[in-house]
SEDREN-701395 format. One record per residue (C-alpha): x, y, z. Coordinates in steps of 0.05 Angstrom, whole numbers, padded with zeros to 5 digits, always signed. Example, Ala and Ser with C-alpha at 12.3 -4.5 7.8 and 13.67 -1.06 7.14 Angstrom:
<sites>
+00246-00090+00156/+00273-00021+00143/
</sites>
This chain:
<sites>
+00000+00000+00000/+00031+00067-00020/+00038+00118+00034/+00028+00193+00029/+00091+00234+00025/+00114+00262+00091/+00122+00336+00101/+00171+00360+00153/+00151+00421+00195/+00210+00464+00214/+00192+00517+00265/+00240+00576+00262/+00259+00551+00193/+00286+00618+00170/+00335+00624+00228/+00407+00602+00227/+00396+00531+00252/+00327+00522+00221/+00350+00545+00152/+00407+00495+00153/+00358+00440+00172/+00312+00462+00115/+00371+00460+00066/+00390+00389+00089/+00319+00362+00085/+00304+00390+00016/+00372+00368-00012/+00357+00297+00013/+00290+00297-00024/+00243+00314+00033/+00185+00363+00032/+00188+00419+00082/+00139+00468+00113/+00177+00527+00142/+00141+00564+00198/+00173+00629+00222/+00152+00696+00249/+00214+00733+00221/+00221+00770+00287/+00297+00766+00289/+00314+00741+00219/+00297+00757+00147/+00275+00714+00088/+00345+00716+00058/+00364+00651+00094/+00310+00612+00056/+00299+00657-00005/+00333+00606-00051/+00277+00555-00035/+00218+00601-00049/+00184+00573-00111/+00210+00503-00100/+00153+00453-00100/+00184+00417-00040/+00182+00480+00002/+00124+00516+00035/+00133+00580+00075/+00084+00601+00129/+00095+00669+00161/+00061+00666+00229/+00068+00721+00281/+00076+00691+00350/+00034+00743+00385/-00039+00759+00376/-00086+00808+00409/-00134+00753+00428/-00136+00728+00500/
</sites>
């Protein structure tokens, strides 16, 4: 029975450590969802993956005004 492809969620994926993990996963053929708030980093660390079908970027602020 074929299994669905696995997607790896990397929180903080645009940071120094997270972006290196994203690089390694995609280069090894994995699919990656990168979740980051870009509070202390910028998209430059993962810009080379934007548009790659194995990469999905989610910009999610960590704070909300909701209680």
